[in-house]
C-alpha positions as CSV (number, residue, x, y, z in Angstrom):
1,X,34.9,153.2,166.4
2,X,38.3,154.8,167.0
3,X,40.8,153.7,164.2
4,X,44.3,152.9,165.3
5,X,47.1,152.0,162.9
6,X,50.1,149.9,164.0
7,X,53.2,148.5,162.3
8,X,53.2,144.8,161.3
9,X,50.5,142.3,160.7
10,X,47.5,141.2,162.8
11,X,48.7,139.7,166.1
12,X,51.7,142.1,166.4
13,X,52.4,143.4,169.9
14,X,51.6,146.9,168.7
15,X,48.0,145.9,168.0
16,X,47.7,144.4,171.5
17,X,49.2,147.5,173.0
18,X,46.6,149.7,171.2
19,X,43.8,147.5,172.6
20,X,45.1,147.7,176.1
21,X,45.5,151.5,175.9
22,X,41.9,152.1,175.0
23,X,40.4,149.3,176.9
24,X,37.5,149.4,174.5
25,X,36.4,148.3,171.1
26,X,38.6,149.9,168.5
27,X,39.3,149.3,164.8
28,X,43.0,148.3,164.4
29,X,44.7,148.9,161.0
30,X,47.9,147.1,160.1
31,X,50.7,148.9,158.2
32,X,53.8,147.3,156.6
33,X,56.2,149.7,158.3
34,X,56.6,152.1,161.2
35,X,56.5,155.0,158.9
36,X,53.4,153.6,157.2
37,X,51.5,153.4,160.5
38,X,52.4,157.0,161.2
39,X,51.4,158.1,157.6
40,X,48.0,156.6,158.0
41,X,47.4,158.9,161.0
42,X,48.9,161.8,159.2
43,X,46.5,161.3,156.3
44,X,43.5,160.8,158.4
45,X,43.0,157.1,157.7
46,X,43.4,156.4,161.4
47,X,42.9,158.7,164.4
48,X,46.0,157.3,166.2
49,X,49.2,155.4,165.4
50,X,51.0,153.1,167.8
51,X,54.8,152.7,167.7
52,X,57.2,151.0,170.1
53,X,59.7,153.4,171.7
54,X,61.8,151.3,174.1
55,X,62.0,147.8,175.6
56,X,63.1,147.3,179.2
57,X,65.6,144.6,178.1
58,X,67.0,145.9,174.8
59,X,66.6,149.7,175.2
60,X,65.4,152.2,172.6
61,X,63.8,151.4,169.3
62,X,66.0,153.7,167.1
63,X,63.8,153.7,164.1
64,X,60.9,155.1,166.1
65,X,63.0,157.8,167.7
66,X,64.2,158.9,164.3
67,X,60.7,159.0,162.9
68,X,59.7,161.3,165.8
69,X,61.9,164.0,164.2
70,X,60.0,164.0,160.9
71,X,56.4,163.3,161.7
72,X,54.0,166.2,162.4
73,X,52.1,163.9,164.8
74,X,52.3,164.5,168.6
75,X,52.7,162.0,171.3
76,X,49.2,161.7,172.8
77,X,49.7,158.8,175.2
78,X,51.9,156.0,176.3
79,X,51.4,152.4,177.4
80,X,53.7,149.8,178.9
81,X,52.7,146.5,177.4
82,X,53.9,143.0,178.6
83,X,55.9,141.0,176.0
84,X,55.3,137.3,176.2
85,X,57.3,135.6,173.5
86,X,56.5,132.2,172.2
87,X,58.4,129.8,170.0
88,X,56.0,128.9,167.2
89,X,56.5,126.3,164.5
90,X,55.2,123.2,162.7
91,X,57.7,120.6,164.0
92,X,59.6,119.8,167.1
93,X,62.4,121.8,168.6
94,X,65.0,119.1,167.6
95,X,64.1,119.6,164.0
96,X,64.5,123.4,163.9
97,X,67.6,125.1,162.7
98,X,66.3,128.6,161.7
99,X,64.3,131.1,163.7
100,X,62.6,134.2,162.3
101,X,61.4,137.3,164.2
102,X,61.8,141.0,164.6
103,X,65.4,141.9,165.5
104,X,64.3,143.2,168.9
105,X,62.5,139.9,169.7
106,X,65.5,137.9,168.6
107,X,67.7,139.8,171.0
108,X,65.2,139.5,173.8
109,X,65.3,135.7,173.4
110,X,69.1,135.3,172.8
111,X,69.7,132.7,175.5
112,X,66.9,130.4,174.2
113,X,68.1,130.8,170.6
114,X,71.7,130.1,171.3
115,X,70.9,127.1,173.6
116,X,69.1,125.4,170.7
117,X,71.7,126.4,168.0
118,X,69.2,128.3,165.9
119,X,70.2,130.6,163.0
120,X,68.6,134.0,163.3
121,X,66.7,135.6,160.5
122,X,65.1,139.0,160.7
123,X,61.4,139.7,159.9
124,X,59.7,143.1,159.7
125,X,57.6,142.2,162.7
126,X,57.0,139.3,165.1
127,X,53.6,138.7,163.5
128,X,55.0,138.7,160.0
129,X,57.5,136.0,161.1
130,X,54.5,133.7,161.8
131,X,53.3,134.2,158.3
132,X,56.7,133.3,157.0
133,X,56.8,130.0,158.9
134,X,53.2,129.3,157.8
135,X,54.0,129.9,154.1
136,X,57.3,128.0,154.1
137,X,55.5,125.0,155.7
138,X,58.8,123.5,156.9
139,X,59.5,121.7,160.2
140,X,63.1,123.1,160.4
141,X,61.9,126.8,160.5
142,X,60.4,128.4,163.6
143,X,59.6,131.9,164.7
144,X,59.2,134.1,167.8
145,X,55.9,136.0,168.3
146,X,52.8,136.3,170.5
147,X,50.3,133.6,171.3
148,X,47.7,135.8,169.6
149,X,49.7,135.6,166.3
150,X,49.9,131.9,166.6
151,X,46.1,131.6,166.9
152,X,45.5,134.1,164.0
153,X,47.8,132.3,161.5
154,X,47.2,128.8,162.7
155,X,50.7,127.8,163.5
156,X,51.1,126.0,166.9
157,X,53.0,127.3,170.0
158,X,56.0,125.1,170.8
159,X,57.2,126.9,173.9
160,X,55.8,129.8,175.9
161,X,57.7,132.6,177.9
162,X,61.1,132.2,176.2
163,X,62.4,135.7,176.8
164,X,65.8,135.8,178.6
165,X,64.0,137.6,181.4
166,X,60.3,136.9,182.2
167,X,59.8,140.5,183.2
168,X,59.7,142.0,179.7
169,X,57.7,145.2,178.8
170,X,57.8,147.5,175.8
171,X,56.8,151.1,176.1
172,X,54.6,152.3,173.2
173,X,53.7,155.8,172.1
174,X,50.3,156.7,170.9
175,X,50.6,159.3,168.1
176,X,47.9,161.8,167.1
177,X,47.4,165.1,165.3
178,X,46.1,166.6,168.6
179,X,47.8,167.4,171.9
180,X,46.3,165.5,174.8
181,X,44.6,167.5,177.6
182,X,46.3,167.6,181.0
183,X,45.5,164.7,183.3
184,X,46.3,164.1,186.9
185,X,49.8,162.9,186.1
186,X,51.5,164.1,182.9
187,X,54.6,163.7,180.9
188,X,56.1,165.8,178.2
189,X,58.6,164.7,175.5
190,X,60.9,166.8,173.5
191,X,64.1,166.5,171.4
192,X,67.0,168.9,171.5
193,X,70.3,169.3,169.7
194,X,73.0,171.1,171.7
195,X,75.9,173.1,170.5
196,X,79.2,171.3,170.1
197,X,81.0,173.0,173.0
198,X,82.0,172.1,176.6
199,X,79.2,172.0,179.1
200,X,76.4,172.4,176.4
201,X,74.3,169.5,177.6
202,X,74.8,170.5,181.2
203,X,73.5,173.9,180.4
204,X,70.3,172.3,179.1
205,X,69.8,169.9,182.0
206,X,70.4,172.5,184.7
207,X,67.1,174.2,183.8
208,X,65.2,171.1,184.8
209,X,66.8,171.3,188.3
210,X,66.1,175.0,188.6
211,X,62.4,174.5,187.8
212,X,62.0,171.4,190.0
213,X,61.1,169.2,187.0
214,X,61.9,165.5,187.1
215,X,63.4,163.9,184.0
216,X,62.0,160.3,183.6
217,X,64.0,159.2,180.6
218,X,66.7,160.5,178.2
219,X,68.1,158.9,175.1
220,X,70.5,160.0,172.4
221,X,70.5,159.4,168.7
222,X,73.2,160.4,166.2
223,X,72.2,163.3,163.9
224,X,72.3,162.3,160.2
225,X,75.1,164.8,159.5
226,X,78.2,162.5,159.7
227,X,79.7,164.8,162.3
228,X,79.4,162.8,165.5
229,X,76.6,165.2,166.7
230,X,73.6,163.9,168.7
231,X,69.9,164.6,169.3
232,X,68.8,164.1,172.9
233,X,65.3,162.9,173.5
234,X,64.0,163.9,177.0
235,X,60.9,162.8,178.8
236,X,59.9,164.6,181.9
237,X,57.1,165.1,184.4
238,X,54.6,167.9,183.7
239,X,52.4,169.2,180.8
240,X,53.6,171.8,178.3
241,X,50.5,174.0,179.1
242,X,51.8,174.4,182.6
243,X,53.4,177.9,183.1
244,X,56.5,176.5,184.8
245,X,57.1,174.0,182.0
246,X,56.5,176.6,179.4
247,X,59.1,178.9,181.0
248,X,61.7,176.1,181.2
249,X,61.2,175.1,177.5
250,X,61.6,178.7,176.5
251,X,64.9,178.9,178.4
252,X,66.2,175.7,176.9
253,X,65.3,176.7,173.4
254,X,67.6,179.7,173.7
255,X,70.5,177.4,174.5
256,X,70.0,174.9,171.7
257,X,70.6,174.6,167.9
258,X,67.3,172.7,167.6
259,X,64.3,171.9,169.8
260,X,61.1,170.1,168.9
261,X,58.2,169.6,171.4
262,X,57.0,166.0,170.7
263,X,53.9,166.2,172.9
264,X,52.4,166.1,176.4
265,X,50.3,163.2,177.5
266,X,48.9,161.3,180.5
267,X,51.7,159.4,182.3
268,X,51.1,155.7,182.3
269,X,52.1,153.7,185.5
270,X,55.4,152.0,184.9
271,X,55.3,148.2,185.5
């Protein structure tokens, strides 16, 4: 069976996203960290690694974007996975004063947390927060995670669907050593660093217009130089094996200080 690594413990949303992507029986392999999940695929322990890239409520997952710069893996697929947060704990809501979860989940449920006066505590993943509550065995400590994690670790669901907005999806990247073959609809992702001069970013983006290529997403992350310089991550329609896309990438590369092709992959339908 196909082996897929993911960050967090059993019941994490990344594990569910992997299963929904393949829609078949796979072997999922938990890793303690995002980098650990990628390293398993780099070393051949898994065929693929799944990492979250952006959430429709809270935006980009900065840690994942930063890791895209260093990993030799390529983006081989994407999936938009629904996030259905539950409040999980051993007591009643009136007894709770502390809530654990991944920082993104805590932000996505901010209204619920504040309305119940809960103190927020970060966990490495939503599933790991359930293990914390289970091991503490206290009625005043709850967590936010999936219903699947509740079932796996035997801690009851107190409330379902507690996100600030019920329409909540996270986009995950599937990472692999191999480039995905062209499909009917494709996306390509790359990262560029532009020169620190007026109009530098415009000079990059104008090539997309000239080649008739649609940008679907763009995000910036600071470069680790301490100079207020940024890397720009760009997703756009098309496959890097297409001649028009290849020509555009070559033109852009001549205008940048740094360019890395992150991968081309089948475009998933946005929710």
